[in-house]
TORDREN-685126 format. One record per residue: residue number from 1; z, x, y of N, C-alpha, C in turn; residue in three letters. Coordinates in steps of 0.2 Angstrom, whole numbers. Layout:
BEGIN
NUM  Z  X  Y  Z  X  Y  Z  X  Y  ALA
...
REM end
This chain:
BEGIN
1  0  4  -8  0  0  0  0  5  6  MET
2  -2  3  11  -5  6  18  -1  5  23  THR
3  3  6  27  6  3  33  2  2  38  GLY
4  -6  2  37  -10  1  45  -12  -6  46  THR
5  -13  -10  50  -14  -14  53  -21  -17  53  ALA
6  -22  -24  51  -28  -26  49  -32  -23  54  PRO
7  -39  -24  54  -45  -23  59  -43  -30  63  ALA
8  -43  -30  69  -44  -36  73  -50  -41  71  PRO
9  -48  -47  73  -56  -51  71  -60  -52  76  PRO
10  -64  -53  73  -72  -53  79  -72  -61  85  PRO
11  -66  -60  87  -64  -66  92  -70  -70  95  LEU
12  -74  -65  98  -80  -70  100  -85  -74  97  THR
13  -84  -71  90  -88  -76  86  -86  -82  82  ASP
14  -78  -80  80  -75  -84  78  -73  -90  81  VAL
15  -73  -90  85  -71  -95  94  -77  -98  97  LEU
16  -83  -95  95  -89  -99  95  -90  -107  97  ARG
17  -90  -108  91  -90  -113  89  -83  -120  92  PRO
18  -79  -117  93  -73  -122  97  -74  -122  105  TYR
19  -78  -129  105  -76  -128  114  -69  -131  116  GLU
20  -65  -131  113  -60  -131  118  -55  -126  116  ASP
21  -57  -118  111  -50  -115  112  -50  -109  117  ALA
22  -54  -110  123  -53  -106  129  -55  -98  128  GLY
23  -52  -95  130  -54  -88  130  -50  -84  130  THR
24  -51  -79  124  -45  -76  119  -42  -71  125  PRO
25  -35  -71  125  -30  -67  129  -28  -61  125  LEU
26  -24  -62  119  -21  -59  116  -20  -62  109  THR
27  -20  -56  102  -21  -57  99  -16  -53  93  CYS
28  -13  -54  89  -7  -50  86  -8  -51  80  GLU
29  -6  -48  76  -8  -49  68  -1  -52  67  PRO
30  1  -56  65  8  -59  58  8  -53  53  VAL
31  15  -52  52  15  -48  46  16  -50  41  PRO
32  19  -56  39  21  -61  34  15  -63  30  ARG
33  13  -64  24  6  -66  20  4  -60  15  GLY
34  4  -63  9  1  -59  3  -4  -58  0  LEU
35  -8  -66  2  -14  -68  1  -18  -66  6  LEU
36  -18  -67  9  -23  -69  16  -20  -64  23  ASN
37  -25  -66  31  -21  -62  34  -22  -66  41  ARG
38  -16  -67  44  -16  -71  51  -14  -68  58  GLY
39  -15  -70  63  -14  -67  69  -13  -74  74  TRP
40  -6  -69  78  -5  -75  84  -10  -74  90  ARG
41  -13  -80  91  -19  -79  96  -18  -83  102  LEU
42  -17  -79  108  -16  -83  113  -20  -84  119  THR
43  -24  -90  120  -31  -90  125  -30  -95  130  THR
44  -33  -95  136  -33  -98  142  -31  -105  138  THR
45  -33  -109  133  -31  -114  132  -24  -115  127  ALA
46  -21  -109  126  -16  -112  124  -13  -106  117  GLY
47  -8  -109  112  -8  -104  107  -11  -107  101  ARG
48  -12  -102  97  -16  -103  90  -14  -97  85  PHE
49  -15  -102  79  -14  -95  72  -21  -95  71  PHE
50  -23  -89  67  -31  -90  67  -29  -85  61  LEU
51  -31  -89  53  -29  -85  48  -37  -83  45  LYS
52  -39  -79  43  -45  -74  40  -44  -75  31  GLN
53  -46  -77  27  -48  -78  21  -50  -73  16  TYR
54  -46  -69  15  -48  -62  9  -44  -63  3  ILE
55  -41  -67  0  -41  -65  -7  -46  -68  -11  ALA
56  -51  -65  -17  -55  -68  -18  -56  -74  -22  ALA
57  -49  -76  -26  -46  -81  -27  -46  -88  -24  ASP
58  -45  -86  -17  -44  -91  -10  -48  -93  -6  THR
59  -53  -89  -7  -59  -86  0  -67  -88  -2  ALA
60  -65  -94  -9  -73  -99  -10  -72  -104  -5  ASP
61  -77  -104  -3  -79  -110  3  -78  -118  -1  PRO
62  -78  -117  -5  -78  -125  -10  -68  -124  -10  GLY
63  -67  -119  -11  -59  -120  -11  -57  -120  -4  VAL
64  -57  -118  1  -55  -118  7  -57  -125  10  ILE
65  -62  -128  7  -64  -137  9  -59  -141  8  ALA
66  -58  -141  1  -54  -143  -1  -46  -143  0  ARG
67  -43  -139  2  -38  -136  4  -38  -140  12  GLN
68  -42  -139  14  -43  -141  21  -44  -150  23  HIS
69  -48  -154  17  -48  -160  17  -41  -163  16  HIS
70  -37  -159  10  -31  -162  8  -26  -162  15  ALA
71  -26  -157  17  -20  -155  23  -22  -161  30  THR
72  -28  -160  30  -30  -166  37  -28  -174  34  LEU
73  -29  -174  28  -28  -183  27  -19  -180  26  ARG
74  -15  -177  23  -8  -177  23  -6  -178  29  LEU
75  -9  -174  36  -5  -172  41  -5  -181  45  ALA
76  -11  -185  42  -13  -191  43  -8  -197  41  ARG
77  -4  -194  35  0  -200  34  6  -199  36  LEU
78  7  -193  41  12  -191  45  17  -185  41  GLY
79  14  -183  37  19  -175  35  18  -171  37  LEU
80  23  -167  38  22  -159  43  19  -156  41  PRO
81  14  -157  41  8  -151  38  5  -150  46  ILE
82  5  -139  44  -2  -136  49  -9  -137  45  ALA
83  -12  -143  48  -19  -144  47  -23  -138  53  ALA
84  -30  -136  49  -35  -134  54  -38  -138  58  PRO
85  -41  -132  64  -43  -139  69  -51  -136  68  LEU
86  -54  -145  69  -62  -145  67  -66  -142  74  GLN
87  -72  -139  73  -74  -138  80  -79  -144  81  ASP
88  -83  -141  86  -87  -146  87  -92  -151  85  SER
89  -95  -146  79  -96  -151  73  -92  -155  68  ARG
90  -87  -153  68  -82  -155  63  -80  -150  56  GLY
91  -83  -145  58  -81  -139  53  -74  -137  56  ASN
92  -71  -135  48  -63  -131  50  -64  -122  47  THR
93  -71  -121  45  -71  -115  43  -74  -112  48  VAL
94  -73  -103  50  -80  -102  56  -80  -95  52  ALA
95  -88  -95  49  -90  -88  47  -94  -81  52  LEU
96  -89  -75  50  -89  -71  55  -88  -64  50  ALA
97  -94  -59  53  -92  -54  48  -94  -53  42  GLY
98  -95  -59  37  -96  -62  30  -88  -63  28  GLY
99  -84  -66  33  -77  -69  30  -78  -73  34  ALA
100  -73  -79  32  -71  -86  33  -64  -86  39  GLY
101  -64  -90  43  -59  -89  48  -59  -97  46  TYR
102  -52  -98  50  -49  -106  51  -43  -106  57  ALA
103  -44  -110  63  -39  -110  67  -35  -116  67  LEU
104  -28  -114  68  -22  -119  67  -21  -119  73  PHE
105  -16  -125  75  -14  -126  80  -7  -120  81  PRO
106  -2  -118  84  4  -114  83  9  -119  82  TRP
107  13  -115  78  19  -121  77  25  -117  77  VAL
108  29  -117  83  34  -113  84  39  -118  79  ASP
109  41  -111  77  49  -112  71  49  -106  69  GLY
110  54  -107  64  57  -102  58  58  -104  52  ARG
111  57  -98  49  57  -99  43  68  -101  40  HIS
112  68  -103  35  76  -105  32  77  -102  26  ARG
113  79  -100  24  82  -99  16  86  -104  14  GLU
114  85  -104  8  91  -111  6  95  -108  7  GLY
115  99  -103  7  107  -100  8  109  -106  15  THR
116  104  -104  21  105  -108  25  107  -114  26  GLU
117  102  -120  21  103  -125  22  109  -129  19  LEU
118  112  -134  24  117  -138  21  115  -142  16  SER
119  119  -144  12  117  -150  6  113  -157  7  PRO
120  115  -159  13  110  -164  17  103  -161  17  ALA
121  102  -156  21  96  -153  22  92  -152  14  GLN
122  97  -148  11  93  -147  2  93  -153  0  SER
123  94  -161  1  91  -164  -1  86  -169  2  ARG
124  84  -167  10  78  -168  14  72  -163  11  ARG
125  76  -158  9  69  -155  7  68  -156  0  LEU
126  71  -160  -5  67  -161  -11  63  -168  -9  GLY
127  67  -173  -5  62  -178  -4  56  -177  -1  ALA
128  57  -172  3  49  -169  6  44  -167  2  LEU
129  45  -163  -1  42  -161  -9  40  -167  -10  LEU
130  43  -171  -14  42  -179  -17  37  -183  -14  GLY
131  36  -183  -6  34  -184  -2  28  -180  -2  ARG
132  26  -176  -3  19  -171  -3  16  -173  -10  VAL
133  22  -174  -14  17  -174  -22  15  -180  -23  HIS
134  17  -186  -19  16  -193  -19  10  -193  -14  SER
135  10  -189  -9  5  -190  -4  -3  -186  -5  GLY
136  -1  -182  -10  -9  -178  -14  -11  -184  -20  LEU
137  -6  -188  -22  -8  -190  -27  -14  -198  -26  ALA
138  -11  -200  -17  -15  -206  -14  -22  -201  -12  ARG
139  -21  -196  -10  -28  -194  -7  -33  -188  -9  ILE
140  -30  -187  -16  -35  -181  -18  -37  -186  -26  GLN
141  -43  -185  -29  -47  -187  -34  -41  -186  -41  PRO
142  -42  -192  -44  -36  -190  -52  -38  -182  -54  PRO
143  -33  -181  -55  -31  -173  -58  -35  -172  -66  PRO
144  -40  -169  -65  -44  -167  -72  -40  -165  -78  PRO
145  -40  -168  -83  -36  -166  -90  -36  -156  -91  ALA
146  -31  -156  -90  -31  -150  -93  -24  -146  -97  GLY
147  -24  -140  -100  -22  -137  -104  -17  -131  -99  ARG
148  -10  -130  -100  -5  -126  -98  -4  -123  -102  HIS
149  -6  -118  -104  -3  -112  -109  4  -110  -107  PRO
150  10  -110  -112  15  -107  -111  14  -99  -113  SER
151  19  -95  -107  19  -87  -110  17  -84  -117  ALA
152  13  -80  -118  14  -78  -126  21  -71  -127  ASP
153  23  -72  -130  29  -67  -129  26  -60  -132  PRO
154  21  -60  -137  17  -55  -140  15  -50  -134  ASP
155  11  -53  -129  8  -53  -124  13  -47  -118  ARG
156  18  -52  -120  23  -48  -113  28  -43  -115  THR
157  28  -41  -123  33  -36  -125  25  -29  -125  HIS
158  19  -33  -125  15  -26  -125  15  -24  -114  ALA
159  15  -30  -110  17  -30  -103  21  -25  -103  HIS
160  28  -26  -105  32  -24  -106  31  -15  -106  ILE
161  29  -12  -110  29  -7  -114  22  -3  -110  ASP
162  18  -6  -107  15  -3  -101  20  -2  -95  GLN
163  23  -7  -93  27  -6  -86  30  -1  -88  LEU
164  35  -1  -93  41  4  -97  39  12  -94  LEU
165  33  13  -98  27  20  -94  26  21  -90  ALA
166  25  18  -84  25  20  -79  30  19  -74  LEU
167  37  15  -76  42  16  -72  46  24  -72  VAL
168  44  24  -80  48  30  -81  45  38  -80  ARG
169  38  37  -78  34  41  -74  33  44  -69  GLY
170  37  38  -65  35  37  -57  41  44  -53  HIS
171  39  47  -49  41  51  -44  40  51  -39  ARG
172  47  52  -36  53  53  -38  56  46  -41  PRO
173  58  48  -47  64  42  -51  68  40  -45  TYR
174  68  35  -42  74  31  -38  78  27  -42  ASP
175  82  23  -36  87  18  -38  82  10  -42  ALA
176  77  8  -39  72  4  -39  70  6  -46  PHE
177  66  11  -48  65  14  -53  70  13  -60  ASP
178  76  15  -57  81  14  -65  83  6  -63  ALA
179  82  2  -60  84  -6  -59  78  -9  -65  LEU
180  72  -6  -63  64  -10  -68  67  -8  -72  ALA
181  68  0  -74  68  -1  -80  74  -5  -85  GLU
182  81  -6  -83  86  -7  -86  83  -16  -87  HIS
183  81  -19  -81  80  -27  -82  73  -28  -88  ARG
184  68  -21  -88  62  -22  -93  65  -20  -98  LEU
185  70  -18  -100  73  -16  -107  75  -23  -110  LEU
186  81  -26  -104  87  -31  -104  80  -39  -107  GLU
187  74  -37  -101  70  -43  -102  68  -44  -112  ARG
188  65  -38  -114  62  -37  -120  70  -39  -126  ARG
189  75  -38  -124  80  -40  -128  81  -48  -127  ALA
190  82  -52  -122  82  -58  -122  76  -62  -128  LEU
191  70  -59  -125  63  -61  -126  62  -61  -136  LEU
192  64  -58  -138  66  -56  -144  72  -61  -149  ARG
193  76  -63  -145  82  -66  -145  81  -73  -144  GLN
194  76  -73  -141  75  -82  -139  65  -84  -142  TYR
195  63  -80  -143  56  -81  -145  56  -88  -147  ALA
196  60  -90  -152  60  -97  -155  60  -103  -149  HIS
197  63  -102  -143  63  -107  -139  57  -109  -134  ARG
198  50  -105  -136  46  -104  -132  44  -112  -133  ARG
199  40  -115  -125  40  -123  -126  32  -121  -126  PRO
200  32  -128  -129  24  -129  -132  20  -130  -123  PRO
201  13  -129  -126  8  -128  -122  8  -137  -118  ASP
202  8  -136  -112  9  -143  -108  3  -146  -107  ALA
203  0  -150  -110  -5  -156  -113  -4  -162  -112  GLU
204  4  -163  -115  4  -171  -112  10  -171  -109  GLY
205  10  -166  -104  15  -168  -98  11  -170  -91  GLN
206  14  -172  -87  9  -177  -81  8  -171  -74  VAL
207  4  -170  -75  0  -165  -70  -2  -169  -63  SER
208  -1  -165  -59  -3  -167  -52  -8  -163  -47  GLY
209  -9  -164  -40  -10  -160  -37  -4  -159  -33  TRP
210  -3  -150  -33  3  -149  -28  3  -142  -23  VAL
211  5  -141  -19  5  -136  -13  2  -130  -17  HIS
212  6  -128  -22  4  -122  -25  8  -116  -27  GLY
213  11  -115  -19  18  -110  -17  21  -113  -11  ASP
214  26  -117  -13  31  -121  -9  37  -115  -11  PHE
215  39  -113  -4  44  -107  -2  45  -107  2  HIS
216  51  -102  5  54  -103  12  49  -99  16  PRO
217  47  -93  14  40  -94  19  34  -96  20  LEU
218  34  -103  17  26  -109  20  32  -113  21  ASN
219  37  -113  26  40  -119  28  42  -116  35  LEU
220  41  -121  42  43  -119  47  51  -124  47  LEU
221  53  -121  51  59  -126  53  59  -127  61  TYR
222  59  -132  64  61  -131  70  69  -136  70  ARG
223  73  -131  73  80  -135  73  82  -134  65  GLY
224  86  -142  65  87  -143  57  81  -147  54  ASP
225  75  -147  54  71  -151  51  64  -146  51  GLU
226  60  -148  45  54  -146  45  50  -146  49  PRO
227  46  -142  53  41  -142  57  34  -144  55  ALA
228  32  -139  50  26  -138  45  27  -134  40  ALA
229  22  -137  36  21  -135  28  14  -129  29  ILE
230  17  -122  28  9  -121  28  7  -117  24  VAL
231  1  -111  23  -3  -108  18  -3  -114  12  ASP
232  -8  -116  10  -13  -122  5  -15  -117  1  TRP
233  -14  -112  2  -20  -106  -3  -20  -108  -10  ASP
234  -15  -111  -13  -13  -113  -22  -14  -118  -22  ARG
235  -17  -123  -17  -16  -130  -19  -20  -131  -26  LEU
236  -19  -137  -30  -21  -136  -37  -17  -141  -39  GLY
237  -20  -142  -46  -16  -146  -53  -12  -143  -56  VAL
238  -7  -144  -58  -1  -141  -62  4  -148  -64  GLN
239  7  -146  -68  15  -150  -71  17  -152  -65  PRO
240  17  -156  -61  19  -157  -55  28  -155  -54  ARG
241  30  -156  -59  38  -155  -58  40  -149  -59  ALA
242  34  -145  -63  37  -139  -62  35  -135  -54  GLU
243  31  -137  -49  32  -134  -43  40  -135  -40  GLU
244  44  -141  -41  50  -144  -39  52  -138  -41  ALA
245  52  -137  -50  59  -131  -50  58  -123  -49  VAL
246  52  -123  -49  49  -115  -45  53  -116  -38  ARG
247  51  -121  -34  54  -119  -29  61  -119  -27  ALA
248  64  -123  -31  71  -121  -31  74  -115  -33  ALA
249  71  -113  -39  72  -108  -41  69  -101  -35  ALA
250  68  -102  -29  67  -99  -23  72  -100  -18  ILE
251  72  -105  -18  76  -110  -11  83  -106  -11  PHE
252  84  -109  -18  91  -109  -19  95  -102  -21  PHE
253  91  -96  -22  93  -93  -28  98  -88  -22  VAL
254  105  -85  -26  109  -80  -21  105  -74  -21  HIS
255  102  -71  -14  99  -65  -15  102  -58  -17  PRO
256  107  -60  -18  112  -53  -21  112  -53  -28  VAL
257  117  -61  -31  118  -62  -38  113  -63  -42  THR
258  108  -67  -38  103  -68  -44  105  -76  -45  GLY
259  110  -80  -44  112  -86  -46  109  -91  -42  ARG
260  108  -98  -44  106  -104  -40  116  -106  -39  LEU
261  111  -108  -31  118  -114  -31  115  -120  -32  ASP
262  121  -122  -37  120  -130  -40  119  -135  -39  LEU
263  125  -134  -34  129  -143  -29  121  -142  -24  ARG
264  119  -139  -22  110  -140  -19  107  -141  -23  LYS
265  105  -137  -28  99  -140  -33  99  -148  -35  VAL
266  107  -150  -35  106  -156  -39  105  -161  -34  ARG
267  110  -157  -28  103  -165  -22  97  -165  -21  GLY
268  95  -157  -21  86  -157  -19  83  -160  -26  TYR
269  86  -160  -32  82  -165  -37  83  -170  -39  ALA
270  88  -174  -36  88  -181  -37  83  -184  -30  ARG
271  84  -180  -26  78  -184  -19  72  -182  -22  SER
272  69  -176  -24  64  -175  -28  62  -179  -31  TYR
273  65  -182  -38  65  -187  -43  62  -195  -37  ARG
274  65  -194  -32  65  -201  -33  59  -201  -26  ARG
275  57  -197  -23  53  -196  -18  46  -196  -23  GLY
276  46  -193  -27  39  -192  -30  38  -197  -39  ALA
277  45  -199  -39  44  -207  -44  44  -202  -51  ARG
278  47  -196  -51  47  -192  -56  53  -192  -61  VAL
279  52  -195  -68  58  -195  -73  64  -190  -76  GLY
280  68  -190  -77  71  -184  -82  69  -183  -84  ALA
281  68  -183  -89  64  -179  -93  59  -178  -92  ALA
282  54  -178  -87  48  -174  -85  52  -167  -83  GLU
283  56  -168  -77  59  -163  -75  65  -158  -81  VAL
284  64  -160  -85  68  -156  -91  62  -152  -97  ALA
285  58  -156  -94  50  -150  -98  49  -146  -93  ALA
286  51  -148  -86  46  -142  -82  53  -136  -80  ALA
287  59  -139  -81  65  -131  -81  63  -128  -88  VAL
288  61  -131  -96  61  -128  -98  56  -123  -99  HIS
289  51  -125  -95  44  -121  -94  44  -115  -90  ARG
290  49  -117  -84  48  -111  -78  55  -109  -80  VAL
291  60  -109  -84  66  -104  -88  60  -99  -90  TRP
292  55  -103  -96  50  -97  -101  48  -92  -98  TRP
293  44  -97  -91  39  -92  -88  44  -85  -83  GLU
294  50  -89  -81  53  -83  -77  55  -76  -81  ARG
295  57  -78  -91  59  -73  -94  52  -69  -96  LEU
296  47  -71  -94  40  -66  -97  36  -63  -90  ASN
297  38  -65  -84  36  -64  -77  38  -57  -76  ASP
298  33  -53  -74  34  -45  -68  30  -44  -66  PHE
299  28  -49  -61  22  -49  -56  25  -44  -51  TRP
300  30  -44  -50  33  -40  -43  33  -32  -44  MET
301  34  -30  -53  33  -25  -55  25  -22  -55  LEU
302  21  -28  -58  14  -27  -58  13  -24  -52  HIS
303  13  -28  -47  13  -27  -40  13  -20  -37  TRP
304  20  -17  -42  23  -10  -37  19  -4  -41  ARG
305  19  -5  -48  17  1  -52  10  0  -53  TYR
306  6  -5  -53  0  -5  -56  -5  -8  -50  GLN
307  -2  -8  -45  -6  -11  -39  -6  -4  -33  ARG
308  0  -4  -35  3  1  -29  5  -3  -25  ARG
309  8  -9  -22  11  -12  -17  16  -14  -20  ASP
310  20  -13  -12  27  -14  -13  30  -17  -8  GLN
311  26  -22  -6  27  -27  -2  33  -35  -8  ARG
312  32  -32  -11  36  -40  -16  43  -34  -18  SER
313  44  -28  -17  48  -23  -20  56  -30  -18  ASP
314  57  -31  -12  63  -33  -10  67  -40  -14  PRO
315  60  -42  -17  62  -50  -20  65  -50  -26  LEU
316  65  -42  -31  64  -40  -36  72  -39  -39  PHE
317  76  -38  -35  83  -37  -40  84  -43  -38  PRO
318  85  -48  -33  90  -56  -35  84  -60  -41  ALA
319  77  -58  -41  73  -63  -45  76  -59  -54  ALA
320  74  -54  -54  76  -52  -62  83  -52  -62  SER
321  86  -53  -58  94  -55  -60  93  -63  -62  ALA
322  91  -68  -58  90  -75  -62  88  -76  -67  LEU
323  81  -74  -71  81  -74  -75  86  -74  -82  ALA
324  89  -68  -80  96  -68  -85  103  -72  -82  VAL
325  104  -74  -79  108  -79  -77  108  -85  -80  TRP
326  100  -88  -78  96  -94  -79  99  -95  -88  TRP
327  94  -90  -90  97  -90  -100  104  -89  -101  THR
328  109  -86  -96  117  -88  -100  119  -96  -97  GLU
329  117  -98  -91  117  -105  -89  112  -109  -90  GLU
330  109  -110  -95  105  -114  -93  106  -121  -95  TYR
331  113  -125  -100  112  -130  -100  116  -133  -91  GLU
332  120  -129  -89  121  -130  -82  117  -131  -78  ALA
333  112  -128  -78  105  -127  -74  101  -134  -75  VAL
334  100  -135  -83  96  -141  -85  100  -148  -81  LEU
335  107  -148  -83  110  -155  -79  109  -153  -72  GLU
336  109  -148  -69  109  -150  -61  104  -152  -59  ALA
337  98  -150  -62  91  -154  -62  90  -160  -61  PHE
338  92  -163  -68  91  -169  -72  98  -174  -72  THR
339  104  -173  -67  107  -176  -68  109  -181  -62  GLY
REM end
């Protein structure tokens, strides 16, 4: 990973189709974001967020069009959505220099971790995600039938071996490397112990359109209330309750111990189930599948050691501890999501 700032966008070409965008005054990169690039743009007409689509799996014009169509319609339903602006022809993507750009209103707000949310705010967060899923079900075409396979532990064991070799060979071998090696060995033992708990492929579960990446960095708060859900790059079809479980495992994890705040999870999950009209059995299946997914997941180590990208390193201590704690407290976690 390099620390250099991205090249500035070709503003003249990007803004030309937008009659009301004004003349650019300043353009500052927004540092957060793992998939695509963004800038805070100030013009004579106001402030905007300018997004450049660069990740191969999210930059396809058809994928972008689907995202923009969904967010525009969700915003019309009254959900707090950062929807793209349309140019003079009704388009939401400007092509310049071989890349796609979209212009959004600038949303004043800040990100809030789940540890900052009160129990009441946690309940409202669950209700909001439930409204998102219900809204997507109204505006999107019926989701195609799909098969969502569970992680194969044999492949995971092979991946662990590859990562262990990279970790042990890393120089200088530091505290992060030591933690990574410990967690890989620990996870290998857990996978052997719990191989019989591998869930079946999700073929009979209810799938639906979901945000795909609902976590604190993709939700802006203004005061105590959500102001905008952003970054819809992963909009797609999944077992819908799994998104709710994944989001809770990010929002409500303690950043040091890796434990979930089960009191907040309980209120969040109840509100989600009401808002999305999802039953406890569907959520229970999602809890089991996401737990298994976490046991088999090493994307942060993949980024560090195979892609040489360290941006996710700060997330690893809590995420790796969560997988172990969740295994030990499986029944308590399940009850919090379904009780």
